[in-house]
C-alpha beads as a LAMMPS data file, in Angstrom:
LAMMPS data file: protein, C-alpha beads

276 atoms
275 bonds

1 atom types
1 bond types

-500.0 500.0 xlo xhi
-500.0 500.0 ylo yhi
-500.0 500.0 zlo zhi

Masses

1 110.0

Atoms # bond

1 1 1 -183.999 339.083 -440.249
2 1 1 -183.820 336.626 -443.151
3 1 1 -180.152 337.321 -443.908
4 1 1 -179.220 336.918 -440.220
5 1 1 -181.147 333.624 -440.066
6 1 1 -179.290 332.294 -443.109
7 1 1 -175.862 333.314 -441.838
8 1 1 -176.558 331.793 -438.387
9 1 1 -178.287 328.718 -439.880
10 1 1 -181.417 329.181 -437.784
11 1 1 -185.026 329.995 -438.600
12 1 1 -186.341 333.538 -439.004
13 1 1 -188.732 332.989 -436.084
14 1 1 -185.757 332.109 -433.862
15 1 1 -184.015 335.351 -434.797
16 1 1 -187.237 337.251 -434.106
17 1 1 -187.646 335.659 -430.670
18 1 1 -184.047 336.486 -429.726
19 1 1 -184.405 340.027 -431.031
20 1 1 -187.418 340.515 -428.756
21 1 1 -185.021 340.362 -425.793
22 1 1 -182.978 343.276 -427.150
23 1 1 -183.746 346.419 -425.203
24 1 1 -182.330 349.866 -425.915
25 1 1 -182.295 352.052 -422.825
26 1 1 -183.381 355.689 -422.625
27 1 1 -180.607 357.847 -424.155
28 1 1 -178.759 360.836 -422.786
29 1 1 -180.149 364.115 -424.077
30 1 1 -177.821 365.866 -426.562
31 1 1 -176.894 369.502 -427.084
32 1 1 -179.038 369.635 -430.253
33 1 1 -182.319 367.734 -429.984
34 1 1 -184.303 367.186 -433.189
35 1 1 -187.854 365.873 -433.095
36 1 1 -190.248 364.814 -435.838
37 1 1 -193.134 362.438 -436.406
38 1 1 -193.483 359.687 -439.001
39 1 1 -196.312 357.410 -440.093
40 1 1 -195.420 354.083 -438.509
41 1 1 -198.893 352.532 -438.171
42 1 1 -197.715 350.525 -435.161
43 1 1 -200.046 349.079 -432.536
44 1 1 -199.658 352.251 -430.446
45 1 1 -201.110 354.531 -433.104
46 1 1 -200.838 355.858 -436.613
47 1 1 -197.938 358.227 -435.919
48 1 1 -194.748 357.675 -433.936
49 1 1 -192.090 360.172 -432.901
50 1 1 -188.355 360.141 -433.635
51 1 1 -185.647 361.877 -431.588
52 1 1 -182.308 362.604 -433.247
53 1 1 -178.987 364.050 -432.098
54 1 1 -178.630 367.034 -434.431
55 1 1 -174.819 367.172 -434.052
56 1 1 -173.874 363.486 -434.292
57 1 1 -176.732 362.640 -436.705
58 1 1 -177.739 359.674 -434.579
59 1 1 -181.188 358.288 -433.735
60 1 1 -181.682 358.631 -429.974
61 1 1 -185.084 357.060 -429.490
62 1 1 -188.429 356.198 -431.052
63 1 1 -191.553 357.173 -429.121
64 1 1 -194.801 355.238 -429.318
65 1 1 -196.983 358.303 -429.855
66 1 1 -196.637 361.971 -430.792
67 1 1 -199.397 363.186 -428.473
68 1 1 -198.487 365.863 -425.948
69 1 1 -199.415 363.628 -423.016
70 1 1 -197.030 360.921 -424.179
71 1 1 -194.226 363.416 -424.830
72 1 1 -194.685 364.921 -421.352
73 1 1 -194.602 361.460 -419.789
74 1 1 -191.412 360.602 -421.710
75 1 1 -189.451 363.772 -420.925
76 1 1 -190.469 363.606 -417.264
77 1 1 -188.073 360.646 -417.042
78 1 1 -185.131 363.006 -417.457
79 1 1 -183.843 365.200 -414.643
80 1 1 -184.204 368.949 -414.915
81 1 1 -180.407 369.269 -414.926
82 1 1 -180.131 367.033 -418.004
83 1 1 -182.986 368.805 -419.782
84 1 1 -181.336 372.160 -419.128
85 1 1 -178.250 370.938 -421.009
86 1 1 -180.213 370.920 -424.292
87 1 1 -179.199 374.115 -426.096
88 1 1 -181.166 373.762 -429.344
89 1 1 -184.572 372.209 -430.033
90 1 1 -185.311 371.628 -433.739
91 1 1 -188.859 370.835 -434.875
92 1 1 -191.483 371.586 -437.496
93 1 1 -194.263 374.158 -437.175
94 1 1 -196.411 372.054 -434.838
95 1 1 -197.400 374.075 -431.766
96 1 1 -197.345 371.175 -429.236
97 1 1 -193.622 370.669 -429.933
98 1 1 -192.719 374.285 -429.198
99 1 1 -195.003 374.386 -426.141
100 1 1 -193.205 371.304 -424.848
101 1 1 -189.765 372.813 -425.526
102 1 1 -190.552 375.994 -423.586
103 1 1 -191.531 373.971 -420.508
104 1 1 -189.028 371.111 -420.540
105 1 1 -186.005 372.721 -422.200
106 1 1 -185.848 376.243 -420.727
107 1 1 -182.298 376.906 -421.977
108 1 1 -182.901 375.703 -425.528
109 1 1 -183.230 377.934 -428.571
110 1 1 -186.258 376.738 -430.554
111 1 1 -185.477 376.345 -434.262
112 1 1 -188.047 375.740 -436.980
113 1 1 -186.746 373.408 -439.670
114 1 1 -185.887 375.380 -442.815
115 1 1 -187.812 373.080 -445.155
116 1 1 -191.055 373.564 -443.239
117 1 1 -191.107 377.347 -443.343
118 1 1 -189.747 377.688 -446.888
119 1 1 -192.509 375.488 -448.265
120 1 1 -195.077 377.992 -446.953
121 1 1 -193.943 380.365 -449.729
122 1 1 -193.962 377.523 -452.261
123 1 1 -197.541 376.654 -451.303
124 1 1 -198.539 380.321 -451.471
125 1 1 -197.305 380.916 -455.033
126 1 1 -198.706 377.559 -456.143
127 1 1 -202.125 378.516 -454.779
128 1 1 -201.923 381.891 -456.570
129 1 1 -201.192 380.073 -459.838
130 1 1 -204.075 377.634 -459.308
131 1 1 -206.485 380.472 -458.507
132 1 1 -205.545 382.394 -461.641
133 1 1 -205.715 379.278 -463.824
134 1 1 -209.398 378.809 -463.047
135 1 1 -210.279 381.834 -465.184
136 1 1 -207.991 380.938 -468.094
137 1 1 -208.931 379.296 -471.413
138 1 1 -208.365 375.521 -471.384
139 1 1 -205.199 375.509 -473.524
140 1 1 -203.610 378.304 -471.471
141 1 1 -204.587 376.588 -468.220
142 1 1 -202.852 373.407 -469.317
143 1 1 -199.745 375.364 -470.327
144 1 1 -199.462 377.072 -466.925
145 1 1 -199.931 373.761 -465.158
146 1 1 -197.220 372.086 -467.235
147 1 1 -194.906 375.050 -466.663
148 1 1 -195.380 375.313 -462.885
149 1 1 -191.813 374.149 -462.218
150 1 1 -190.490 377.146 -464.156
151 1 1 -192.370 379.473 -461.815
152 1 1 -191.093 377.636 -458.732
153 1 1 -187.442 377.448 -459.835
154 1 1 -185.094 380.270 -458.860
155 1 1 -185.114 382.717 -461.777
156 1 1 -181.327 383.020 -462.016
157 1 1 -181.004 379.242 -462.410
158 1 1 -183.222 379.155 -465.513
159 1 1 -181.811 379.029 -469.023
160 1 1 -182.429 382.103 -471.190
161 1 1 -185.227 380.387 -473.108
162 1 1 -187.040 379.456 -469.895
163 1 1 -186.531 382.957 -468.488
164 1 1 -188.397 384.362 -471.497
165 1 1 -191.197 381.847 -470.948
166 1 1 -191.509 382.871 -467.289
167 1 1 -191.495 386.567 -468.228
168 1 1 -194.410 385.969 -470.601
169 1 1 -196.370 383.989 -467.996
170 1 1 -195.905 386.713 -465.383
171 1 1 -197.255 389.348 -467.783
172 1 1 -200.634 387.632 -467.718
173 1 1 -201.559 388.616 -464.154
174 1 1 -200.409 391.193 -461.599
175 1 1 -200.962 388.861 -458.616
176 1 1 -198.768 386.185 -460.143
177 1 1 -196.069 388.730 -460.940
178 1 1 -196.033 390.083 -457.370
179 1 1 -196.163 386.544 -455.945
180 1 1 -193.149 385.539 -458.040
181 1 1 -191.237 388.600 -456.849
182 1 1 -192.017 387.758 -453.205
183 1 1 -190.997 384.142 -453.768
184 1 1 -187.660 385.128 -455.291
185 1 1 -186.992 387.617 -452.502
186 1 1 -187.723 385.085 -449.761
187 1 1 -185.505 382.407 -451.342
188 1 1 -182.738 384.985 -451.603
189 1 1 -183.119 385.797 -447.896
190 1 1 -182.901 382.101 -446.983
191 1 1 -179.761 381.530 -449.053
192 1 1 -177.879 384.507 -447.645
193 1 1 -175.007 383.900 -445.203
194 1 1 -175.433 387.262 -443.474
195 1 1 -177.613 386.826 -440.389
196 1 1 -178.108 390.547 -439.692
197 1 1 -179.369 391.001 -443.259
198 1 1 -181.641 387.924 -442.978
199 1 1 -183.110 389.131 -439.685
200 1 1 -184.014 392.596 -441.015
201 1 1 -185.043 391.377 -444.471
202 1 1 -187.431 388.812 -442.971
203 1 1 -189.397 391.566 -441.202
204 1 1 -189.443 393.674 -444.371
205 1 1 -190.616 390.668 -446.381
206 1 1 -193.445 390.011 -443.929
207 1 1 -194.578 393.664 -444.131
208 1 1 -194.525 393.578 -447.949
209 1 1 -196.440 390.294 -448.059
210 1 1 -199.042 391.648 -445.627
211 1 1 -199.592 394.712 -447.811
212 1 1 -199.525 392.786 -451.118
213 1 1 -203.332 392.308 -451.124
214 1 1 -202.718 388.710 -452.198
215 1 1 -204.652 386.461 -449.813
216 1 1 -202.277 383.509 -450.133
217 1 1 -199.238 385.588 -449.175
218 1 1 -201.121 387.447 -446.431
219 1 1 -201.741 384.064 -444.779
220 1 1 -198.095 383.124 -445.292
221 1 1 -196.965 386.399 -443.707
222 1 1 -199.273 385.843 -440.731
223 1 1 -197.678 382.416 -440.208
224 1 1 -194.172 383.877 -440.381
225 1 1 -195.062 386.641 -437.939
226 1 1 -196.179 384.015 -435.401
227 1 1 -192.918 382.061 -435.845
228 1 1 -190.526 384.948 -436.513
229 1 1 -188.163 384.245 -433.590
230 1 1 -187.883 380.549 -434.399
231 1 1 -187.225 381.323 -438.085
232 1 1 -184.528 383.820 -437.103
233 1 1 -182.933 381.098 -434.972
234 1 1 -182.864 378.844 -438.034
235 1 1 -180.976 381.551 -439.938
236 1 1 -178.597 382.252 -437.052
237 1 1 -177.642 378.738 -435.928
238 1 1 -178.120 376.704 -439.111
239 1 1 -179.468 373.504 -437.536
240 1 1 -182.143 371.662 -439.533
241 1 1 -184.171 368.463 -439.406
242 1 1 -182.434 367.216 -442.559
243 1 1 -180.821 364.193 -440.833
244 1 1 -184.161 363.395 -439.163
245 1 1 -185.957 363.380 -442.534
246 1 1 -183.203 361.085 -443.841
247 1 1 -183.877 358.622 -441.008
248 1 1 -187.618 358.868 -441.738
249 1 1 -186.897 357.703 -445.297
250 1 1 -184.904 354.736 -443.939
251 1 1 -187.875 353.874 -441.702
252 1 1 -190.150 353.870 -444.763
253 1 1 -187.815 351.382 -446.450
254 1 1 -187.735 349.229 -443.293
255 1 1 -191.530 349.205 -443.177
256 1 1 -191.753 348.275 -446.857
257 1 1 -189.325 345.341 -446.726
258 1 1 -190.946 344.141 -443.491
259 1 1 -194.499 344.517 -444.870
260 1 1 -195.280 346.648 -441.825
261 1 1 -194.393 346.055 -438.163
262 1 1 -197.274 346.303 -435.700
263 1 1 -195.355 345.313 -432.563
264 1 1 -194.015 348.657 -431.337
265 1 1 -191.236 347.218 -429.130
266 1 1 -189.870 345.258 -432.090
267 1 1 -190.384 348.223 -434.429
268 1 1 -188.422 350.552 -432.108
269 1 1 -185.589 348.036 -431.687
270 1 1 -185.227 347.482 -435.412
271 1 1 -185.158 351.207 -436.204
272 1 1 -182.506 351.972 -433.576
273 1 1 -180.523 348.859 -434.504
274 1 1 -180.609 349.537 -438.266
275 1 1 -179.876 353.276 -438.093
276 1 1 -177.043 353.117 -435.561

Bonds

1 1 1 2
2 1 2 3
3 1 3 4
4 1 4 5
5 1 5 6
6 1 6 7
7 1 7 8
8 1 8 9
9 1 9 10
10 1 10 11
11 1 11 12
12 1 12 13
13 1 13 14
14 1 14 15
15 1 15 16
16 1 16 17
17 1 17 18
18 1 18 19
19 1 19 20
20 1 20 21
21 1 21 22
22 1 22 23
23 1 23 24
24 1 24 25
25 1 25 26
26 1 26 27
27 1 27 28
28 1 28 29
29 1 29 30
30 1 30 31
31 1 31 32
32 1 32 33
33 1 33 34
34 1 34 35
35 1 35 36
36 1 36 37
37 1 37 38
38 1 38 39
39 1 39 40
40 1 40 41
41 1 41 42
42 1 42 43
43 1 43 44
44 1 44 45
45 1 45 46
46 1 46 47
47 1 47 48
48 1 48 49
49 1 49 50
50 1 50 51
51 1 51 52
52 1 52 53
53 1 53 54
54 1 54 55
55 1 55 56
56 1 56 57
57 1 57 58
58 1 58 59
59 1 59 60
60 1 60 61
61 1 61 62
62 1 62 63
63 1 63 64
64 1 64 65
65 1 65 66
66 1 66 67
67 1 67 68
68 1 68 69
69 1 69 70
70 1 70 71
71 1 71 72
72 1 72 73
73 1 73 74
74 1 74 75
75 1 75 76
76 1 76 77
77 1 77 78
78 1 78 79
79 1 79 80
80 1 80 81
81 1 81 82
82 1 82 83
83 1 83 84
84 1 84 85
85 1 85 86
86 1 86 87
87 1 87 88
88 1 88 89
89 1 89 90
90 1 90 91
91 1 91 92
92 1 92 93
93 1 93 94
94 1 94 95
95 1 95 96
96 1 96 97
97 1 97 98
98 1 98 99
99 1 99 100
100 1 100 101
101 1 101 102
102 1 102 103
103 1 103 104
104 1 104 105
105 1 105 106
106 1 106 107
107 1 107 108
108 1 108 109
109 1 109 110
110 1 110 111
111 1 111 112
112 1 112 113
113 1 113 114
114 1 114 115
115 1 115 116
116 1 116 117
117 1 117 118
118 1 118 119
119 1 119 120
120 1 120 121
121 1 121 122
122 1 122 123
123 1 123 124
124 1 124 125
125 1 125 126
126 1 126 127
127 1 127 128
128 1 128 129
129 1 129 130
130 1 130 131
131 1 131 132
132 1 132 133
133 1 133 134
134 1 134 135
135 1 135 136
136 1 136 137
137 1 137 138
138 1 138 139
139 1 139 140
140 1 140 141
141 1 141 142
142 1 142 143
143 1 143 144
144 1 144 145
145 1 145 146
146 1 146 147
147 1 147 148
148 1 148 149
149 1 149 150
150 1 150 151
151 1 151 152
152 1 152 153
153 1 153 154
154 1 154 155
155 1 155 156
156 1 156 157
157 1 157 158
158 1 158 159
159 1 159 160
160 1 160 161
161 1 161 162
162 1 162 163
163 1 163 164
164 1 164 165
165 1 165 166
166 1 166 167
167 1 167 168
168 1 168 169
169 1 169 170
170 1 170 171
171 1 171 172
172 1 172 173
173 1 173 174
174 1 174 175
175 1 175 176
176 1 176 177
177 1 177 178
178 1 178 179
179 1 179 180
180 1 180 181
181 1 181 182
182 1 182 183
183 1 183 184
184 1 184 185
185 1 185 186
186 1 186 187
187 1 187 188
188 1 188 189
189 1 189 190
190 1 190 191
191 1 191 192
192 1 192 193
193 1 193 194
194 1 194 195
195 1 195 196
196 1 196 197
197 1 197 198
198 1 198 199
199 1 199 200
200 1 200 201
201 1 201 202
202 1 202 203
203 1 203 204
204 1 204 205
205 1 205 206
206 1 206 207
207 1 207 208
208 1 208 209
209 1 209 210
210 1 210 211
211 1 211 212
212 1 212 213
213 1 213 214
214 1 214 215
215 1 215 216
216 1 216 217
217 1 217 218
218 1 218 219
219 1 219 220
220 1 220 221
221 1 221 222
222 1 222 223
223 1 223 224
224 1 224 225
225 1 225 226
226 1 226 227
227 1 227 228
228 1 228 229
229 1 229 230
230 1 230 231
231 1 231 232
232 1 232 233
233 1 233 234
234 1 234 235
235 1 235 236
236 1 236 237
237 1 237 238
238 1 238 239
239 1 239 240
240 1 240 241
241 1 241 242
242 1 242 243
243 1 243 244
244 1 244 245
245 1 245 246
246 1 246 247
247 1 247 248
248 1 248 249
249 1 249 250
250 1 250 251
251 1 251 252
252 1 252 253
253 1 253 254
254 1 254 255
255 1 255 256
256 1 256 257
257 1 257 258
258 1 258 259
259 1 259 260
260 1 260 261
261 1 261 262
262 1 262 263
263 1 263 264
264 1 264 265
265 1 265 266
266 1 266 267
267 1 267 268
268 1 268 269
269 1 269 270
270 1 270 271
271 1 271 272
272 1 272 273
273 1 273 274
274 1 274 275
275 1 275 276
């Protein structure tokens, strides 16, 4: 706003008043619809919703609220014919999103964003490490905490010295050793380019995690079993919410330089204007 005011030789308040008359209309629904929430702290609520075209990497719209009632009200504005043209619906592991997709986008394949299901394994092995650390001597506990990145990093990417350090840490506890093996296996499944292998290996991984007798990975396996079809779709079609997360970071910067924007209409206009 300030730079525009200087270049046009008018006050910032004048630019703001003119910008209030800008109005972005409701977009056309794309083939790949990505949805996510972000913490906007606008007058309409703590969280707002962002819609992104997953093919053109373009912000489609900003919604005032992420509640199911608001989402239903918004998507009711589109005809059934247009909603049926959406072929892929990409979201995180929030049930209201998938419930909405099944009703309003009957032809769409629901895809869970890769980041959101991979981090379930990361959280699981981290929680195993934290549980084991509680019974360790103080100096050993501090060492494991400082070395947590070595446990999380793919084993084949470690230097030989770090591989030896990880091998020693895994010798300390059977649960940690099994958890590390499951983590490496799951990452390997995710990085494969062979869908038929990924589909079968995912089921095998879930069965092994369920029978591991490690509570953290049993919970992780239960989550994956509930979302198995959506995770398989992520492997098969390759769409992610990566561009959406990138736009969320731009929104954070916009909020910071603006010291927060409470007026939702102005907030929405600035996001769409700045990102497109």
